[in-house]
C-alpha positions as CSV (number, residue, x, y, z in Angstrom):
1,M,190.4,59.2,115.7
2,T,194.1,59.2,116.8
3,A,196.7,57.2,115.0
4,T,197.1,55.0,118.1
5,I,193.5,54.0,118.0
6,R,193.5,53.4,114.2
7,S,196.6,51.2,114.7
8,W,195.0,49.3,117.5
9,I,191.8,48.7,115.4
10,S,193.8,47.5,112.4
11,E,195.8,45.2,114.6
12,R,192.6,43.6,116.1
13,V,191.0,43.2,112.7
14,A,194.1,41.5,111.4
15,V,194.2,39.1,114.4
16,C,190.4,38.3,114.0
17,C,190.8,37.7,110.2
18,A,193.8,35.4,110.9
19,R,191.8,33.4,113.5
20,V,188.8,33.0,111.1
21,F,191.1,31.9,108.3
22,Q,192.8,29.3,110.6
23,S,189.5,28.0,111.8
24,L,188.2,27.6,108.2
25,Q,191.4,25.9,107.2
26,S,191.2,23.5,110.1
27,A,187.6,22.7,109.4
28,T,188.4,22.1,105.7
29,V,191.2,19.7,106.6
30,R,189.2,18.0,109.3
31,T,186.2,17.6,107.0
32,S,188.3,16.4,104.1
33,G,190.0,13.9,106.4
34,E,186.8,12.5,107.8
35,T,185.2,12.1,104.4
36,A,188.2,10.5,102.8
37,M,189.1,8.1,105.7
38,R,185.9,7.1,107.5
39,F,187.1,3.5,107.6
40,Q,190.8,4.0,108.3
41,D,192.4,0.6,109.2
42,Q,189.0,-1.0,109.7
43,G,188.6,-4.6,108.5
44,V,185.8,-5.0,105.9
45,I,184.7,-8.3,104.5
46,I,182.6,-8.3,101.3
47,T,180.9,-11.3,99.7
48,G,180.4,-11.2,95.9
49,A,183.3,-8.7,95.7
50,G,184.4,-10.0,92.3
51,S,181.8,-8.0,90.2
52,G,179.0,-5.5,90.2
53,I,178.0,-3.7,93.3
54,G,180.2,-5.8,95.5
55,R,183.3,-4.9,93.5
56,E,182.5,-1.2,93.5
57,T,181.8,-1.3,97.2
58,A,185.2,-3.0,97.9
59,I,187.0,-0.3,95.9
60,E,185.2,2.5,97.7
61,F,185.9,1.1,101.1
62,A,189.6,0.7,100.2
63,Q,189.7,4.3,99.0
64,E,188.5,5.4,102.4
65,G,191.2,3.6,104.3
66,A,189.8,0.1,105.0
67,V,191.6,-3.2,104.7
68,V,189.2,-5.2,102.5
69,A,188.7,-9.0,102.4
70,C,187.3,-9.5,98.9
71,T,185.4,-12.9,98.8
72,D,183.7,-14.5,95.8
73,I,182.9,-17.9,94.6
74,D,185.0,-17.0,91.5
75,S,188.6,-16.7,92.7
76,D,189.7,-15.0,89.5
77,T,187.2,-12.1,89.8
78,A,188.0,-11.6,93.5
79,G,191.7,-11.5,92.6
80,R,191.0,-8.8,89.9
81,T,189.2,-6.7,92.4
82,V,192.2,-6.9,94.7
83,E,194.5,-5.9,91.9
84,E,192.4,-2.9,91.1
85,I,192.4,-1.8,94.8
86,E,196.1,-2.2,95.1
87,K,196.7,-0.3,91.8
88,R,194.9,2.6,93.5
89,G,197.1,2.4,96.6
90,G,194.6,0.5,98.7
91,R,194.9,-2.7,100.8
92,A,192.9,-5.9,100.1
93,H,193.0,-9.7,100.2
94,A,191.2,-12.2,98.0
95,F,189.4,-15.3,99.3
96,T,187.4,-17.9,97.4
97,L,184.1,-18.4,99.2
98,D,180.9,-20.3,98.6
99,T,178.6,-18.5,101.0
100,T,176.1,-21.4,101.1
101,D,178.8,-23.8,102.6
102,P,178.8,-23.4,106.5
103,K,182.3,-24.9,106.8
104,A,183.8,-22.6,104.1
105,V,182.2,-19.6,105.7
106,K,183.7,-20.4,109.1
107,T,187.2,-21.0,107.6
108,V,187.3,-18.0,105.3
109,F,186.0,-15.6,108.0
110,A,188.7,-16.8,110.4
111,A,191.4,-16.4,107.8
112,A,190.1,-12.9,106.8
113,A,190.0,-11.8,110.4
114,E,193.6,-13.0,110.9
115,R,194.8,-11.2,107.7
116,M,193.1,-8.0,108.5
117,S,193.9,-8.1,112.3
118,R,190.3,-6.9,113.0
119,M,186.8,-7.1,111.6
120,D,184.4,-4.2,111.7
121,V,182.1,-4.3,108.7
122,L,180.3,-7.1,106.7
123,I,178.7,-6.4,103.3
124,N,176.5,-9.3,102.1
125,S,176.6,-8.7,98.4
126,A,176.7,-12.2,96.8
127,G,173.5,-12.9,94.9
128,V,172.0,-14.7,91.9
129,R,168.6,-14.5,90.2
130,E,166.3,-16.5,87.9
131,I,163.9,-15.4,85.2
132,E,161.1,-18.0,85.2
133,P,157.4,-17.9,86.0
134,V,156.2,-19.7,89.1
135,V,154.7,-22.6,87.1
136,D,157.9,-23.3,85.2
137,L,160.5,-22.7,87.9
138,P,162.5,-25.9,88.6
139,Y,162.8,-26.9,92.3
140,E,166.6,-27.0,91.9
141,E,166.7,-23.4,90.7
142,W,164.4,-22.3,93.5
143,C,166.8,-23.8,96.0
144,R,169.9,-22.3,94.3
145,V,168.5,-18.7,94.5
146,I,167.2,-19.1,98.0
147,N,170.5,-20.6,99.2
148,V,172.7,-17.9,97.8
149,N,170.5,-14.9,98.4
150,L,169.2,-15.8,101.9
151,T,171.0,-18.7,103.5
152,G,174.4,-17.2,102.5
153,V,173.4,-13.9,104.1
154,F,172.4,-15.8,107.3
155,L,175.6,-17.9,107.5
156,C,178.0,-15.0,106.8
157,S,176.1,-12.7,109.3
158,Q,176.2,-15.4,111.9
159,A,179.9,-15.9,111.5
160,F,180.6,-12.2,111.7
161,V,178.3,-11.6,114.7
162,R,179.9,-14.6,116.6
163,K,183.4,-13.1,116.0
164,L,182.4,-9.6,117.2
165,T,180.4,-10.8,120.3
166,S,183.2,-13.1,121.4
167,E,185.5,-10.1,121.5
168,G,182.9,-7.6,122.8
169,T,183.3,-5.3,119.9
170,S,180.8,-3.3,117.8
171,G,180.4,-3.4,114.0
172,S,178.0,-3.0,111.1
173,I,176.4,-5.3,108.6
174,V,174.9,-4.1,105.3
175,N,172.8,-6.6,103.3
176,L,172.1,-6.3,99.6
177,A,168.3,-6.7,99.3
178,S,166.5,-5.2,96.2
179,T,163.6,-3.1,95.2
180,L,162.1,-6.5,94.6
181,G,162.4,-7.1,98.4
182,L,159.9,-4.2,98.8
183,T,157.6,-4.9,95.8
184,A,157.3,-7.6,93.1
185,A,157.8,-8.2,89.3
186,P,156.7,-11.0,87.1
187,N,158.9,-14.1,86.5
188,R,161.2,-13.7,89.5
189,P,159.5,-15.8,92.2
190,A,162.6,-17.1,93.9
191,Y,164.5,-13.8,93.7
192,T,161.6,-11.8,94.9
193,A,160.9,-14.2,97.8
194,S,164.6,-14.3,98.8
195,K,165.0,-10.5,98.8
196,H,161.8,-10.0,100.9
197,A,163.3,-12.5,103.3
198,V,166.6,-10.5,103.4
199,V,164.5,-7.4,104.4
200,G,162.9,-9.5,107.2
201,L,166.2,-10.9,108.3
202,T,167.7,-7.4,108.4
203,K,164.9,-6.3,110.8
204,E,165.3,-9.4,113.0
205,M,169.0,-9.0,113.3
206,G,168.7,-5.3,113.9
207,L,166.3,-6.0,116.7
208,E,168.3,-8.7,118.3
209,L,171.7,-7.1,118.0
210,G,170.9,-3.4,118.8
211,E,172.1,-3.5,122.4
212,S,175.3,-5.2,121.4
213,G,176.5,-2.3,119.3
214,I,176.2,-4.3,116.0
215,R,174.0,-2.4,113.5
216,V,172.3,-4.2,110.6
217,N,170.8,-2.5,107.6
218,A,170.1,-3.2,104.0
219,V,169.8,-1.4,100.7
220,G,167.2,-2.0,98.0
221,P,168.7,-1.0,94.7
222,G,166.6,-0.5,91.6
223,V,167.8,-1.9,88.3
224,T,171.6,-1.3,88.4
225,R,173.9,-1.9,85.5
226,T,176.0,-5.0,86.4
227,A,176.9,-8.3,84.8
228,L,173.8,-9.7,86.4
229,T,171.5,-7.3,84.5
230,E,173.6,-6.9,81.3
231,R,171.0,-8.7,79.1
232,Y,168.6,-5.8,79.8
233,F,170.9,-3.4,78.1
234,Q,171.7,-5.4,75.0
235,N,168.2,-4.8,73.6
236,P,167.4,-1.1,73.1
237,D,163.6,-1.7,73.6
238,M,164.3,-3.6,76.8
239,A,166.7,-0.9,78.0
240,D,164.1,1.7,77.5
241,T,161.5,-0.3,79.4
242,V,163.9,-0.8,82.3
243,K,164.6,2.9,82.4
244,S,161.0,3.8,82.3
245,I,160.1,2.0,85.5
246,H,162.2,4.5,87.4
247,A,160.9,8.1,87.9
248,M,164.4,9.3,87.0
249,N,164.1,7.5,83.7
250,R,167.5,5.8,83.9
251,W,169.1,2.8,85.6
252,G,171.4,2.9,88.6
253,E,175.2,2.6,88.5
254,A,177.0,0.3,90.9
255,R,179.0,3.2,92.4
256,E,175.8,5.0,93.4
257,I,174.7,2.0,95.4
258,A,178.2,1.5,96.9
259,R,178.2,5.1,98.3
260,V,174.9,4.5,100.2
261,I,176.3,1.2,101.5
262,L,179.3,3.0,102.9
263,F,177.1,5.6,104.5
264,L,175.1,2.9,106.3
265,A,178.3,1.2,107.4
266,S,179.8,4.4,108.8
267,E,179.3,6.3,112.0
268,D,177.2,8.8,110.0
269,A,174.4,6.2,110.3
270,S,175.1,5.5,114.0
271,F,171.4,5.7,115.0
272,M,170.1,3.5,112.1
273,T,169.5,-0.3,112.4
274,G,167.0,-2.8,111.0
275,V,166.0,-0.7,108.0
276,T,166.2,-1.2,104.3
277,V,167.0,1.9,102.3
278,P,165.6,2.0,98.7
279,I,168.0,3.3,96.1
280,D,165.6,3.0,93.2
281,G,165.5,6.2,91.2
282,G,161.9,6.7,92.2
283,W,160.6,3.2,91.3
284,L,158.6,2.8,94.5
285,A,157.2,6.3,94.3
286,G,154.6,5.1,91.9
287,K,153.9,4.6,88.2
288,K,154.2,7.6,85.8
289,M,150.9,8.3,84.1
């Protein structure tokens, strides 16, 4: 092999290696950018953003470039979520909202849309529960749980959809259902009924809104460590029981639920609507023998 040929081969190999390196570098940068900023400058409104899954979801959206409207019936907790987001370099606004009040929903959604300049995603995270058997559950408590967990989802979704359809824009709704929207457990009649209804409402809205470009999905978390479930973890025996109903023998963390919510809200789930995704550590897989 002549020196000229060897030189030519070496040159071509060097060029090819450089091109491969550039391609890999570009792909890495592109992938990293897409992962980190799936919601760049999008407007996201979250109910129940003051604590638990709603709070973690708000933080995750802000970390991925969104402007987040953090709503909660407790103005102090909504404000603290905004403070945490801003401390991390994100953008957010706090709003006090009773999701069961139609006038308040209309007012807050209009104000949030104005502050964020656009509205792309709604996360219905506000929720309450009771622990009472059917025979002892007061009517007032039944109404409270149904109003927050179901009527609030309906009112906020309606306001969001009206805003988007009036502008001819697409968007995404993710509802917080529960594993108890897909099965049942003793002493939670109102909560279980409300979450089954959220699963049904998710299907209905997904069906109705599919052609408009508005996707509607839900998540069904297993027992997740939040303020709402804190009493489970104060008693070691109860904590062990809670863990044992999951095949993975542990409870969920709010951030684990938030990450699936972001997936459903993103273009990664662009062909998904009307479904409820269990995030239950294997609860629904069946009982361990």
